Rosetta silent file (secondary structure, phi, psi, omega in degrees, C-alpha in Angstrom):
SEQUENCE: XXXXXXXXXXXXXXXXXXXXXXXXXXXXXXXXXXXXXXXXXXXXXXXXXXXXXXXXXXXXXXXXXXXXXXXXXXXX
SCORE:     score description
SCORE:     0.000 S_00000001
   1 L     0.000  136.573  177.547   10.235   -8.676   -5.814 S_00000001
   2 E  -109.545  128.525 -178.418    9.290   -8.791   -2.132 S_00000001
   3 E  -138.088  137.207 -177.390    5.893   -7.453   -1.269 S_00000001
   4 E  -133.470  123.311  178.166    4.035   -7.162    2.053 S_00000001
   5 E   -88.218  127.664  177.891    0.447   -5.885    2.230 S_00000001
   6 E   -92.773  -35.282 -173.362   -0.172   -3.616    5.234 S_00000001
   7 E  -164.849  147.004  176.462   -3.789   -2.777    4.653 S_00000001
   8 E  -126.049  121.032 -179.566   -6.791   -3.048    2.348 S_00000001
   9 E  -116.891  123.639  177.464   -9.461   -0.318    2.563 S_00000001
  10 E   -91.431  135.869  176.909  -12.754   -0.809    0.610 S_00000001
  11 L  -118.763   55.034 -177.355  -14.551    2.227   -0.811 S_00000001
  12 L   113.320  177.145 -175.906  -17.700    0.493   -1.956 S_00000001
  13 L   -70.889  -15.255 -174.003  -18.379   -2.951   -3.352 S_00000001
  14 L  -128.554   16.720 -178.492  -16.095   -2.505   -6.396 S_00000001
  15 E  -142.421  138.270  178.935  -13.204   -0.276   -5.280 S_00000001
  16 E  -150.344  153.990  170.547  -10.377   -0.762   -2.795 S_00000001
  17 E  -114.018  128.205 -175.705   -7.022    0.768   -1.978 S_00000001
  18 E  -110.997  121.055  178.358   -4.216   -1.627   -1.153 S_00000001
  19 E  -112.791  139.579  178.832   -1.248   -0.163    0.838 S_00000001
  20 E  -162.289 -174.539  179.791    1.932   -2.095    1.376 S_00000001
  21 E  -129.428  155.045 -178.786    5.714   -2.169    1.365 S_00000001
  22 E  -167.491  178.660  177.914    8.117   -3.825   -0.930 S_00000001
  23 E  -169.594  168.416  171.259   11.467   -3.907   -2.584 S_00000001
  24 L  -108.139  113.486 -173.901   13.441   -5.761   -5.247 S_00000001
  25 L  -153.856  158.459  175.071   15.859   -8.100   -3.446 S_00000001
  26 L   -80.658  -25.598  176.591   17.232  -11.590   -3.576 S_00000001
  27 L  -142.593  160.137 -176.407   16.224  -12.201    0.045 S_00000001
  28 L   -68.185  132.442  175.426   13.879  -10.578    2.505 S_00000001
  29 L  -151.202 -148.571  176.538   15.252   -7.628    4.393 S_00000001
  30 L   -63.733  123.548  177.747   14.321   -4.047    5.062 S_00000001
  31 L   -87.126  113.321 -167.444   11.463   -3.018    2.726 S_00000001
  32 L  -100.819   -0.144 -177.312   12.421    0.436    1.488 S_00000001
  33 E  -121.661  143.036  175.633    9.390    1.259   -0.786 S_00000001
  34 E  -105.218  129.888 -177.473    5.809    2.146    0.009 S_00000001
  35 E  -117.129  134.811  174.823    3.307    0.845   -2.583 S_00000001
  36 E  -134.132  128.739  178.599   -0.269    1.901   -3.109 S_00000001
  37 E  -124.957  137.818  171.377   -2.663    0.383   -5.602 S_00000001
  38 E   -98.923  125.670  176.214   -6.230    1.377   -6.446 S_00000001
  39 E  -117.377  146.819 -179.106   -8.119   -1.739   -7.564 S_00000001
  40 E  -128.429  146.424  177.766  -11.516   -1.979   -9.204 S_00000001
  41 E   -94.014  122.342 -179.323  -13.846   -4.930   -9.751 S_00000001
  42 L   -76.609  171.227 -179.649  -14.818   -5.455  -13.356 S_00000001
  43 L   -56.684  -30.380 -178.160  -18.292   -6.666  -14.525 S_00000001
  44 L   -88.913    4.887  177.738  -17.165  -10.289  -14.591 S_00000001
  45 L    91.222   -5.691  179.010  -15.971  -10.077  -10.892 S_00000001
  46 L   -74.196  133.708  175.167  -12.258   -9.852  -11.698 S_00000001
  47 E   -86.108  134.247  177.658  -10.235   -7.351   -9.620 S_00000001
  48 E  -131.955  147.248  176.485   -7.830   -5.234  -11.718 S_00000001
  49 E   -72.904  121.482  179.233   -5.272   -2.627  -10.814 S_00000001
  50 E   -96.728  -29.987  174.360   -6.442    0.759  -11.901 S_00000001
  51 E  -152.348  156.806 -174.281   -3.505    2.771  -10.577 S_00000001
  52 E  -143.699  135.319  176.072   -0.257    2.113   -8.864 S_00000001
  53 E  -134.078  136.499 -177.938    2.168    4.356   -6.922 S_00000001
  54 E  -134.136  130.861 -179.784    5.580    3.463   -5.584 S_00000001
  55 E  -147.305  154.297  178.572    7.866    5.656   -3.496 S_00000001
  56 E   -69.892  139.262  176.612   10.873    5.379   -1.297 S_00000001
  57 L   -72.557  141.432  177.076   10.202    5.230    2.423 S_00000001
  58 L  -125.819   92.806 -173.665   11.280    8.099    4.617 S_00000001
  59 H   -56.083  -37.571  178.738   11.006    6.709    8.195 S_00000001
  60 H   -66.651  -41.185  178.066   11.397   10.240    9.821 S_00000001
  61 H   -69.029  -34.768  175.196    8.659   11.716    7.650 S_00000001
  62 H   -60.735  -44.495 -178.048    6.422    8.682    8.431 S_00000001
  63 H   -62.123  -43.412  178.326    6.964    9.297   12.175 S_00000001
  64 H   -63.610  -45.827 -179.678    6.039   12.979   11.807 S_00000001
  65 H   -62.255  -43.352 -175.349    2.964   12.203    9.724 S_00000001
  66 H   -69.774  -27.775  179.635    1.759    9.485   12.089 S_00000001
  67 H   -71.327  -45.280 -176.504    2.203   11.894   15.079 S_00000001
  68 H   -89.374  -19.300  177.477    0.122   14.658   13.526 S_00000001
  69 L  -133.808   74.132 -173.735   -2.247   12.514   11.518 S_00000001
  70 H   -54.506  -32.506 -179.499   -2.667    9.253   13.502 S_00000001
  71 H   -67.617  -11.083  178.559   -5.314    7.986   11.050 S_00000001
  72 H   -83.018   -9.735  178.284   -2.701    7.885    8.282 S_00000001
  73 L   -73.037  129.917  177.902   -0.846    5.011   10.089 S_00000001
  74 L   -55.504  144.292 -176.732   -1.542    1.627    8.501 S_00000001
  75 L   -68.357  -19.010 -177.493   -3.885   -0.457   10.764 S_00000001
  76 L   -65.407    0.000    0.000   -1.578   -3.409   10.878 S_00000001
């Protein structure tokens, strides 16, 4: 698995959303999936994944979304 983190947004001291791209490949190439994880901090300080979403990238739809909703573009 190849994974690249684009952005981490914290929503309080114990919750964050991690956005990135990835794919299953033998070597690094074009990353065709968008991944989003919601992570929460447990009482012992350990971060755990609470939810995970994976979807195929649609570059044209990303361009349209980023044009009309610039805040949706990853900060990286």
